[in-house]
C-alpha positions as CSV (number, residue, x, y, z in Angstrom):
1,M,0.0,0.0,0.0
2,D,1.2,3.5,-0.9
3,R,1.2,5.3,2.5
4,R,1.3,8.8,1.0
5,Y,-1.8,10.8,1.7
6,S,-3.2,14.3,1.3
7,V,-4.9,16.4,3.9
8,L,-8.0,18.2,2.7
9,M,-9.2,21.3,4.6
10,S,-11.6,24.2,4.0
11,V,-11.8,27.6,5.7
12,Y,-14.2,30.5,5.4
13,Y,-14.4,34.0,6.9
14,K,-16.2,33.0,10.1
15,D,-13.6,30.5,11.2
16,C,-11.2,31.5,14.1
17,P,-7.7,32.2,12.9
18,I,-6.2,30.8,16.1
19,Y,-8.1,27.5,15.7
20,L,-7.1,27.3,12.0
21,Q,-3.5,27.5,13.1
22,A,-4.0,24.8,15.7
23,A,-5.7,22.5,13.1
24,I,-2.8,23.0,10.6
25,E,-0.2,22.4,13.3
26,S,-1.9,19.1,14.4
27,M,-1.6,17.8,10.9
28,L,2.0,19.0,10.4
29,N,2.9,17.2,13.7
30,Q,1.5,13.8,12.7
31,T,3.7,10.8,13.4
32,A,3.0,9.7,9.8
33,Q,3.6,12.9,7.9
34,P,1.2,14.0,5.2
35,D,2.5,14.3,1.6
36,E,0.6,17.5,1.1
37,I,-2.0,19.7,2.8
38,I,-4.6,21.3,0.6
39,L,-6.4,24.3,2.1
40,V,-9.5,25.6,0.2
41,C,-10.3,29.3,1.0
42,D,-14.1,29.3,0.6
43,G,-14.5,32.9,-0.5
44,P,-12.7,36.1,0.8
45,L,-11.0,35.7,4.2
46,T,-10.1,38.1,7.0
47,D,-6.6,39.7,7.3
48,K,-5.9,37.5,10.4
49,Q,-6.8,34.4,8.6
50,N,-4.6,35.3,5.6
51,Q,-1.7,36.0,8.0
52,V,-2.0,32.5,9.4
53,I,-2.1,31.1,5.8
54,E,0.9,33.1,4.8
55,E,2.8,31.8,7.9
56,Y,2.3,28.3,6.6
57,S,2.8,29.0,2.9
58,S,5.7,26.7,2.6
59,N,3.8,23.8,4.2
60,I,0.4,24.0,2.5
61,K,-1.1,24.4,-1.0
62,V,-3.8,27.0,-1.1
63,L,-6.9,27.1,-3.4
64,R,-8.9,30.3,-3.3
65,L,-12.5,30.4,-4.4
66,E,-13.7,33.9,-5.4
67,Q,-17.1,33.5,-3.6
68,N,-18.3,31.5,-0.6
69,Q,-19.6,28.3,-2.1
70,G,-20.3,26.2,1.0
71,L,-18.5,23.2,2.4
72,G,-19.6,20.7,-0.1
73,I,-18.4,22.7,-3.2
74,A,-15.2,23.8,-1.4
75,L,-14.2,20.2,-0.6
76,S,-15.2,19.0,-4.1
77,E,-12.8,21.7,-5.6
78,G,-10.1,20.9,-3.2
79,L,-10.3,17.2,-3.9
80,K,-9.6,17.8,-7.6
81,I,-6.1,19.0,-6.8
82,C,-5.1,16.4,-4.2
83,N,-2.3,14.3,-5.7
84,N,-2.8,11.1,-3.6
85,E,-5.3,8.3,-3.5
86,W,-5.7,8.5,0.3
87,I,-7.3,11.7,1.6
88,A,-7.5,12.7,5.3
89,R,-10.2,15.3,6.0
90,M,-9.5,17.9,8.6
91,D,-11.7,20.8,9.9
92,S,-10.4,24.2,10.5
93,D,-11.2,24.3,14.2
94,D,-10.4,20.8,15.5
95,I,-7.2,19.2,16.7
96,S,-6.0,15.8,15.3
97,A,-4.4,13.3,17.7
98,A,-0.7,13.1,16.7
99,S,-1.0,9.4,16.0
100,R,-4.3,9.7,14.0
101,C,-3.1,9.1,10.5
102,E,-0.5,6.5,11.4
103,L,-3.3,4.5,13.1
104,Q,-5.5,4.8,10.1
105,L,-2.8,3.9,7.6
106,D,-1.8,0.9,9.6
107,Y,-5.4,-0.3,9.7
108,L,-5.8,0.3,6.0
109,E,-2.7,-1.7,5.2
110,Q,-4.1,-4.6,7.2
111,H,-7.6,-4.3,5.7
112,P,-7.1,-3.5,2.0
113,E,-10.9,-3.9,1.3
114,I,-11.7,-0.7,3.2
115,D,-12.5,2.5,1.2
116,V,-13.6,4.8,4.1
117,L,-12.1,4.8,7.6
118,S,-12.9,6.9,10.6
119,G,-12.7,6.5,14.4
120,T,-13.8,8.0,17.7
121,L,-14.1,11.7,18.3
122,A,-13.3,13.3,21.7
123,E,-15.5,16.4,22.1
124,F,-14.3,19.3,24.1
125,E,-15.2,22.9,24.8
126,G,-12.7,25.8,25.1
127,N,-10.1,27.8,23.4
128,V,-7.1,25.5,23.8
129,C,-4.9,24.6,20.8
130,T,-3.0,21.5,21.6
131,E,-3.8,17.8,22.1
132,K,-2.5,17.8,25.6
133,E,-4.7,20.8,26.6
134,A,-7.8,19.3,24.8
135,L,-7.4,16.1,26.8
136,R,-8.3,18.0,30.0
137,L,-11.5,19.5,28.6
138,I,-13.2,16.4,27.1
139,T,-16.9,16.4,27.7
140,S,-18.0,13.3,25.7
141,Y,-16.9,10.8,23.1
142,K,-18.6,10.0,19.8
143,A,-17.8,6.4,18.9
144,L,-19.5,4.5,16.1
145,P,-20.0,0.9,15.0
146,E,-16.8,-0.6,13.7
147,S,-17.6,-3.3,11.1
148,Y,-19.1,-2.9,7.7
149,N,-21.9,-5.3,8.5
150,E,-23.0,-3.1,11.4
151,L,-22.6,0.1,9.4
152,K,-24.7,-0.9,6.5
153,H,-27.7,-1.0,8.8
154,Y,-26.6,2.0,10.9
155,I,-26.4,4.2,7.9
156,R,-30.2,4.1,7.4
157,G,-30.8,6.3,10.4
158,R,-27.5,7.9,11.4
159,N,-24.3,9.1,9.9
160,P,-21.9,6.1,9.9
161,I,-18.7,8.1,9.7
162,N,-17.2,10.8,11.9
163,H,-16.3,13.2,9.0
164,P,-13.8,15.4,10.9
165,C,-11.3,12.4,11.1
166,V,-12.2,10.4,8.1
167,M,-9.6,9.0,5.6
168,F,-10.9,7.8,2.3
169,R,-9.9,6.7,-1.2
170,K,-10.1,9.6,-3.7
171,S,-11.1,7.4,-6.6
172,K,-14.1,6.0,-4.7
173,V,-15.3,9.4,-3.8
174,L,-15.0,10.6,-7.4
175,E,-16.8,7.5,-8.6
176,A,-19.8,8.5,-6.4
177,G,-19.8,12.1,-7.7
178,S,-17.6,13.7,-5.0
179,Y,-18.9,16.1,-2.4
180,K,-22.1,18.1,-3.4
181,D,-23.9,21.1,-2.1
182,C,-26.1,19.4,0.5
183,H,-26.6,21.9,3.3
184,L,-25.4,20.5,6.7
185,F,-25.3,17.0,5.4
186,E,-22.5,17.1,2.8
187,D,-20.7,14.1,4.3
188,Y,-23.7,11.9,5.0
189,D,-24.9,12.6,1.5
190,L,-21.6,11.4,0.1
191,W,-21.5,8.2,2.3
192,I,-25.0,7.3,1.0
193,R,-23.9,7.6,-2.6
194,M,-20.7,5.6,-1.9
195,F,-22.6,3.0,0.0
196,Q,-24.9,2.5,-3.0
197,R,-21.9,2.0,-5.2
198,G,-20.5,-0.7,-3.0
199,A,-17.8,1.2,-1.0
200,V,-16.7,-0.5,2.2
201,F,-16.8,1.5,5.5
202,A,-15.1,0.9,8.9
203,N,-14.3,2.7,12.1
204,I,-11.6,2.1,14.7
205,P,-12.2,2.6,18.4
206,Q,-9.2,4.8,19.1
207,V,-9.7,8.6,19.6
208,L,-8.4,10.2,16.4
209,L,-9.4,13.8,16.8
210,Y,-10.5,16.3,19.4
211,M,-13.6,18.1,18.1
212,R,-14.3,21.6,19.4
213,I,-18.0,21.8,20.1
214,N,-18.3,25.4,21.2
215,H,-21.9,26.4,20.4
216,M,-22.5,23.2,18.4
217,Y,-25.8,22.4,20.2
218,E,-27.2,25.9,19.4
219,R,-26.3,25.3,15.7
220,R,-28.2,22.0,15.7
221,G,-31.5,23.7,16.4
222,G,-34.1,26.0,14.8
223,M,-36.1,26.1,11.6
224,S,-33.2,26.1,9.2
225,Y,-31.8,22.9,10.7
226,A,-35.2,21.3,10.7
227,K,-35.7,22.1,7.0
228,A,-32.3,20.6,6.2
229,I,-33.3,17.4,8.0
230,V,-36.5,17.0,6.1
231,S,-34.8,17.7,2.8
232,F,-31.9,15.3,3.3
233,F,-34.0,12.4,4.6
234,W,-36.5,12.9,1.8
235,K,-33.6,12.3,-0.6
236,M,-32.8,9.1,1.3
237,Y,-36.4,8.0,0.7
238,Q,-36.1,8.8,-3.0
239,R,-32.9,6.8,-3.2
240,R,-34.8,3.8,-1.6
241,I,-32.6,3.8,1.5
242,L,-35.7,4.4,3.6
243,D,-39.3,3.5,3.2
244,I,-42.1,5.9,4.2
245,P,-42.6,4.7,7.8
246,Q,-38.8,4.9,8.4
247,F,-38.7,8.4,6.9
248,L,-41.5,9.6,9.1
249,V,-40.1,8.2,12.3
250,I,-36.6,9.6,11.7
251,V,-37.9,13.0,10.6
252,V,-40.3,13.4,13.5
253,I,-37.7,12.6,16.1
254,R,-35.0,14.7,14.6
255,V,-37.2,17.7,13.9
256,F,-38.6,17.5,17.5
257,V,-35.0,17.5,18.9
258,S,-34.2,20.6,16.8
259,F,-36.9,22.6,18.5
260,I,-36.4,21.7,22.1
261,P,-34.3,23.9,24.4
262,T,-30.6,23.9,23.8
263,K,-29.8,22.5,27.3
264,V,-32.2,19.5,26.7
265,R,-30.7,19.0,23.2
266,R,-27.2,18.9,24.7
267,Y,-28.3,16.4,27.3
268,L,-29.7,14.1,24.6
269,Y,-26.6,14.3,22.5
270,E,-24.1,13.8,25.3
271,V,-25.9,11.3,27.5
272,K,-28.1,9.4,25.1
273,L,-26.3,9.6,21.8
274,R,-22.7,9.4,22.9
275,N,-20.5,6.7,24.4
276,D,-18.6,7.8,27.5
């Protein structure tokens, strides 16, 4: 197996420059070094963001989009210029564990049938910028089923892959049509299309990434989020992933959760939908 891999990131004007720097640093400090880091600037950025990018100009390849296109389009454009078959996704405000990519590459070498591989997220709140600091602030863990046999059932109701720490085959993503503009569900939409084309998914139990969840539960509520839920799962029905009863159950539950108070929503996510 060729262990060279590309890192694919996207940034837009609302992202914190300090967090962006920490995200880049966490990929540069991998025990298995990336062959390249592709950073897509999704529309005009702030001066402070551009200062961070300039600081790492010798370590990253920058693709600038003239207008903000949204995450799906930005990642699709970035993927086109990645030079390696294996792609590691990285968000602009998270911190990867130093051993993340080495663990993934080792697993992929031992399991050559796998096309998409992710692992456990450790969720934290705060402004810290290193793995050591994030360890002290963990509030919950998001672990997922590990085997393909489990995931092919799990995918019908919940996202089977932790997108912030996924590693996947570029060729398989392109075969499925790459990322598309699917508001708030860009990754889940891609996994569904890949699943229907026979791609093989897996997760490993190790913590691969520290996910910053500042204000996450507020963002997962309200009318806009509810509309995105209905739109996405209707697509799943149209693709024959769900039948009407399954669609109705999933949508009713998810829309209900999007309108309950933030504190209650947080409790449901952290206590009922996470593995501590």
